[in-house]
N, C-alpha and C positions, 0 to 999 in steps of 0.2 A: 412457692414459696417457700422462706426458710425455715430455722426452726424458731428464731424471735418470733415471726409473724405468727407461725401456729400457735405457738404459745400464749402468745398476747389473744389472738381469737377466742382460744380457748377459756382465758379467764375473762372474756368480756361475756362469753355465753354465759359461765356461770355467774357472773356478779349481776349480769340482766335478767336472768332466769328463763332466758328461750334462745333462740338462732339469731344469728347476726346475718345482715345481708351478704349475700356472697362476696366473698374475697373484700372484706372491709377494709384491711390493713394494706391491699394493694393499688387500691383503687379511690382517688378520691371523691368521688359521684356518693360511692357506697357508705366512707367513712363520715360525712356528711349526714348519711341516713342514721349512723348511729348517734350522731351529735344530736339528730331532733330526735331519737329516742330519751335522749337526757333531759333536751328542753321540755318535754313530756312530764317528765320528772320533776320540773322546778328550776333546771340549771340554766344560766345564762351561758353564750356559747359565743365566742370571738376565734377567729382564723385570720392572722398578720402575716406577712412577709417582713418577717426580723433583718431584712437586707434588703430595702428597696431601691437601694443606688448599688447597690454591685450587680454589676450584670455578670461577673464569673461566679457567683456564688448562689447557693439556692439555702434559705435559710427558713423555716415556717414557726411560726409560734401557735398553740394552740391552747384557749383557755377556757375552762368551763367555771363558772363560779355559782356560790348559792350562797345567799345571805354574805357575811362578810368572810368567805373563806374561798381562796382560790387554788385552782390545782391547773397545772399546765406542764406543757413539754415543748422544748426545741426539737426539731429535725428537721433536714435535709428532704426527707419524704413527708409530702400532706398528710397522706393516709396516716404513717405511722403518727405523726406528731397529733391528730386529733384522737387514735386510737390507743395511744399510750397517757392522754391525758384524759380521757373519758375512764379509762380504766384507774386512776389514780383518785379522781371523783367517786368514783364507785364506792372505792374500797375502805374509803374514808371511815 
């Protein structure tokens, strides 16, 4: 885990007020559990392949919305996209 991931996990722990699924910023299955925690708080969630026709590149777009507010992040790593968008949504 790199420094960016550690800081993001610390931020999410603080914003959520409790522990995260282990390795949430490293593995998509755990990141999706974080998304589930936000859905329990009334957020809607979507994860999209931002480059579905490009077999050479990977870009994920994670989106959280609540009411008319949208929080998103694009990243080549799906787990980081989800967790970063989650942090942005919670920090609103």
